[in-house]
PyMOL CGO cylinders between C-alpha atoms (Angstrom):
from pymol import cmd
from pymol.cgo import CYLINDER

trace = [
    CYLINDER, 0.11, 0.97, -2.64, -0.22, 4.78, -2.57, 0.3, 1, 1, 1, 1, 1, 1,
    CYLINDER, -0.22, 4.78, -2.57, -2.69, 6.77, -5.06, 0.3, 1, 1, 1, 1, 1, 1,
    CYLINDER, -2.69, 6.77, -5.06, -2.45, 9.63, -6.43, 0.3, 1, 1, 1, 1, 1, 1,
    CYLINDER, -2.45, 9.63, -6.43, -5.63, 12.13, -6.11, 0.3, 1, 1, 1, 1, 1, 1,
    CYLINDER, -5.63, 12.13, -6.11, -6.41, 14.92, -8.13, 0.3, 1, 1, 1, 1, 1, 1,
    CYLINDER, -6.41, 14.92, -8.13, -9.52, 17.15, -8.61, 0.3, 1, 1, 1, 1, 1, 1,
    CYLINDER, -9.52, 17.15, -8.61, -11.16, 15.92, -11.60, 0.3, 1, 1, 1, 1, 1, 1,
    CYLINDER, -11.16, 15.92, -11.60, -14.15, 18.47, -12.07, 0.3, 1, 1, 1, 1, 1, 1,
    CYLINDER, -14.15, 18.47, -12.07, -11.31, 21.53, -11.38, 0.3, 1, 1, 1, 1, 1, 1,
    CYLINDER, -11.31, 21.53, -11.38, -8.94, 19.70, -14.28, 0.3, 1, 1, 1, 1, 1, 1,
    CYLINDER, -8.94, 19.70, -14.28, -12.23, 19.59, -16.48, 0.3, 1, 1, 1, 1, 1, 1,
    CYLINDER, -12.23, 19.59, -16.48, -12.56, 23.19, -16.29, 0.3, 1, 1, 1, 1, 1, 1,
    CYLINDER, -12.56, 23.19, -16.29, -8.81, 23.88, -17.03, 0.3, 1, 1, 1, 1, 1, 1,
    CYLINDER, -8.81, 23.88, -17.03, -8.95, 22.16, -20.38, 0.3, 1, 1, 1, 1, 1, 1,
    CYLINDER, -8.95, 22.16, -20.38, -11.90, 24.11, -21.46, 0.3, 1, 1, 1, 1, 1, 1,
    CYLINDER, -11.90, 24.11, -21.46, -10.42, 27.31, -20.53, 0.3, 1, 1, 1, 1, 1, 1,
    CYLINDER, -10.42, 27.31, -20.53, -8.01, 26.33, -22.54, 0.3, 1, 1, 1, 1, 1, 1,
    CYLINDER, -8.01, 26.33, -22.54, -9.83, 25.35, -25.63, 0.3, 1, 1, 1, 1, 1, 1,
    CYLINDER, -9.83, 25.35, -25.63, -10.89, 22.05, -24.87, 0.3, 1, 1, 1, 1, 1, 1,
    CYLINDER, -10.89, 22.05, -24.87, -14.13, 20.76, -25.80, 0.3, 1, 1, 1, 1, 1, 1,
    CYLINDER, -14.13, 20.76, -25.80, -16.10, 19.41, -23.18, 0.3, 1, 1, 1, 1, 1, 1,
    CYLINDER, -16.10, 19.41, -23.18, -15.85, 15.93, -24.83, 0.3, 1, 1, 1, 1, 1, 1,
    CYLINDER, -15.85, 15.93, -24.83, -11.87, 16.43, -25.36, 0.3, 1, 1, 1, 1, 1, 1,
    CYLINDER, -11.87, 16.43, -25.36, -11.56, 17.58, -21.60, 0.3, 1, 1, 1, 1, 1, 1,
    CYLINDER, -11.56, 17.58, -21.60, -13.67, 14.28, -20.45, 0.3, 1, 1, 1, 1, 1, 1,
    CYLINDER, -13.67, 14.28, -20.45, -11.39, 12.14, -21.97, 0.3, 1, 1, 1, 1, 1, 1,
    CYLINDER, -11.39, 12.14, -21.97, -8.68, 13.01, -21.27, 0.3, 1, 1, 1, 1, 1, 1,
    CYLINDER, -8.68, 13.01, -21.27, -9.37, 12.80, -17.77, 0.3, 1, 1, 1, 1, 1, 1,
    CYLINDER, -9.37, 12.80, -17.77, -10.63, 9.55, -17.75, 0.3, 1, 1, 1, 1, 1, 1,
    CYLINDER, -10.63, 9.55, -17.75, -7.68, 8.42, -19.67, 0.3, 1, 1, 1, 1, 1, 1,
    CYLINDER, -7.68, 8.42, -19.67, -5.56, 10.19, -17.17, 0.3, 1, 1, 1, 1, 1, 1,
    CYLINDER, -5.56, 10.19, -17.17, -7.64, 8.08, -14.52, 0.3, 1, 1, 1, 1, 1, 1,
    CYLINDER, -7.64, 8.08, -14.52, -7.72, 5.06, -15.90, 0.3, 1, 1, 1, 1, 1, 1,
    CYLINDER, -7.72, 5.06, -15.90, -3.39, 5.16, -16.13, 0.3, 1, 1, 1, 1, 1, 1,
    CYLINDER, -3.39, 5.16, -16.13, -3.31, 6.34, -12.33, 0.3, 1, 1, 1, 1, 1, 1,
    CYLINDER, -3.31, 6.34, -12.33, -5.31, 3.21, -11.54, 0.3, 1, 1, 1, 1, 1, 1,
    CYLINDER, -5.31, 3.21, -11.54, -2.67, 0.72, -13.37, 0.3, 1, 1, 1, 1, 1, 1,
    CYLINDER, -2.67, 0.72, -13.37, 0.25, 3.16, -12.27, 0.3, 1, 1, 1, 1, 1, 1,
    CYLINDER, 0.25, 3.16, -12.27, 1.81, 1.59, -9.53, 0.3, 1, 1, 1, 1, 1, 1,
    CYLINDER, 1.81, 1.59, -9.53, 3.60, 4.00, -7.09, 0.3, 1, 1, 1, 1, 1, 1,
    CYLINDER, 3.60, 4.00, -7.09, 6.00, 3.26, -4.72, 0.3, 1, 1, 1, 1, 1, 1,
    CYLINDER, 6.00, 3.26, -4.72, 6.12, 4.90, -0.95, 0.3, 1, 1, 1, 1, 1, 1,
    CYLINDER, 6.12, 4.90, -0.95, 9.23, 5.57, 1.10, 0.3, 1, 1, 1, 1, 1, 1,
    CYLINDER, 9.23, 5.57, 1.10, 7.67, 2.57, 3.37, 0.3, 1, 1, 1, 1, 1, 1,
    CYLINDER, 7.67, 2.57, 3.37, 8.17, 0.44, 0.18, 0.3, 1, 1, 1, 1, 1, 1,
    CYLINDER, 8.17, 0.44, 0.18, 11.94, 1.96, -0.77, 0.3, 1, 1, 1, 1, 1, 1,
    CYLINDER, 11.94, 1.96, -0.77, 12.54, 1.24, 2.99, 0.3, 1, 1, 1, 1, 1, 1,
    CYLINDER, 12.54, 1.24, 2.99, 11.43, -2.38, 2.99, 0.3, 1, 1, 1, 1, 1, 1,
    CYLINDER, 11.43, -2.38, 2.99, 13.40, -3.28, -0.24, 0.3, 1, 1, 1, 1, 1, 1,
    CYLINDER, 13.40, -3.28, -0.24, 16.94, -1.63, 0.25, 0.3, 1, 1, 1, 1, 1, 1,
    CYLINDER, 16.94, -1.63, 0.25, 16.88, -2.90, 3.92, 0.3, 1, 1, 1, 1, 1, 1,
    CYLINDER, 16.88, -2.90, 3.92, 19.07, -6.05, 2.53, 0.3, 1, 1, 1, 1, 1, 1,
    CYLINDER, 19.07, -6.05, 2.53, 20.94, -3.92, 0.77, 0.3, 1, 1, 1, 1, 1, 1,
    CYLINDER, 20.94, -3.92, 0.77, 21.93, -1.28, 4.07, 0.3, 1, 1, 1, 1, 1, 1,
    CYLINDER, 21.93, -1.28, 4.07, 22.39, -4.64, 5.41, 0.3, 1, 1, 1, 1, 1, 1,
    CYLINDER, 22.39, -4.64, 5.41, 25.12, -5.55, 2.83, 0.3, 1, 1, 1, 1, 1, 1,
    CYLINDER, 25.12, -5.55, 2.83, 27.02, -2.34, 2.56, 0.3, 1, 1, 1, 1, 1, 1,
    CYLINDER, 27.02, -2.34, 2.56, 27.69, -2.53, 6.41, 0.3, 1, 1, 1, 1, 1, 1,
    CYLINDER, 27.69, -2.53, 6.41, 28.85, -5.70, 5.86, 0.3, 1, 1, 1, 1, 1, 1,
    CYLINDER, 28.85, -5.70, 5.86, 30.90, -4.54, 3.57, 0.3, 1, 1, 1, 1, 1, 1,
    CYLINDER, 30.90, -4.54, 3.57, 32.31, -1.45, 5.60, 0.3, 1, 1, 1, 1, 1, 1,
    CYLINDER, 32.31, -1.45, 5.60, 32.97, -3.77, 8.29, 0.3, 1, 1, 1, 1, 1, 1,
    CYLINDER, 32.97, -3.77, 8.29, 35.21, -5.83, 6.02, 0.3, 1, 1, 1, 1, 1, 1,
    CYLINDER, 35.21, -5.83, 6.02, 37.31, -3.28, 4.51, 0.3, 1, 1, 1, 1, 1, 1,
    CYLINDER, 37.31, -3.28, 4.51, 37.94, -1.93, 7.81, 0.3, 1, 1, 1, 1, 1, 1,
    CYLINDER, 37.94, -1.93, 7.81, 39.21, -4.84, 9.03, 0.3, 1, 1, 1, 1, 1, 1,
    CYLINDER, 39.21, -4.84, 9.03, 41.36, -5.75, 5.33, 0.3, 1, 1, 1, 1, 1, 1,
    CYLINDER, 41.36, -5.75, 5.33, 42.85, -2.11, 5.79, 0.3, 1, 1, 1, 1, 1, 1,
    CYLINDER, 42.85, -2.11, 5.79, 44.07, -2.47, 9.25, 0.3, 1, 1, 1, 1, 1, 1,
    CYLINDER, 44.07, -2.47, 9.25, 45.53, -6.21, 8.69, 0.3, 1, 1, 1, 1, 1, 1,
    CYLINDER, 45.53, -6.21, 8.69, 47.44, -4.07, 5.59, 0.3, 1, 1, 1, 1, 1, 1,
    CYLINDER, 47.44, -4.07, 5.59, 48.23, -1.26, 7.86, 0.3, 1, 1, 1, 1, 1, 1,
    CYLINDER, 48.23, -1.26, 7.86, 49.80, -3.88, 10.84, 0.3, 1, 1, 1, 1, 1, 1,
    CYLINDER, 49.80, -3.88, 10.84, 51.81, -5.45, 8.00, 0.3, 1, 1, 1, 1, 1, 1,
    CYLINDER, 51.81, -5.45, 8.00, 53.42, -2.12, 6.76, 0.3, 1, 1, 1, 1, 1, 1,
    CYLINDER, 53.42, -2.12, 6.76, 54.33, -1.34, 10.50, 0.3, 1, 1, 1, 1, 1, 1,
    CYLINDER, 54.33, -1.34, 10.50, 55.64, -4.70, 11.10, 0.3, 1, 1, 1, 1, 1, 1,
    CYLINDER, 55.64, -4.70, 11.10, 58.26, -3.99, 8.15, 0.3, 1, 1, 1, 1, 1, 1,
    CYLINDER, 58.26, -3.99, 8.15, 59.18, -0.58, 9.03, 0.3, 1, 1, 1, 1, 1, 1,
    CYLINDER, 59.18, -0.58, 9.03, 59.41, -1.24, 12.91, 0.3, 1, 1, 1, 1, 1, 1,
    CYLINDER, 59.41, -1.24, 12.91, 60.96, -5.09, 12.50, 0.3, 1, 1, 1, 1, 1, 1,
]
cmd.load_cgo(trace, "trace")
């Protein structure tokens, strides 16, 4: 699982510069850190693993559609050139 990192000290400093009290800024950083630990982030590798079966199904459908269209085209040509 991936994790998101950020500089908590800098975050607190920015909050303080914008009018938050020290306690408010630290409480917000703590709440954000807790939420971050509970979040499940997905990486590109996770998505590739999850989507691999879908891609295989799409490729199969493409081949089946190609064969179907070739069959229809053959029937249409056969009706014009008996």
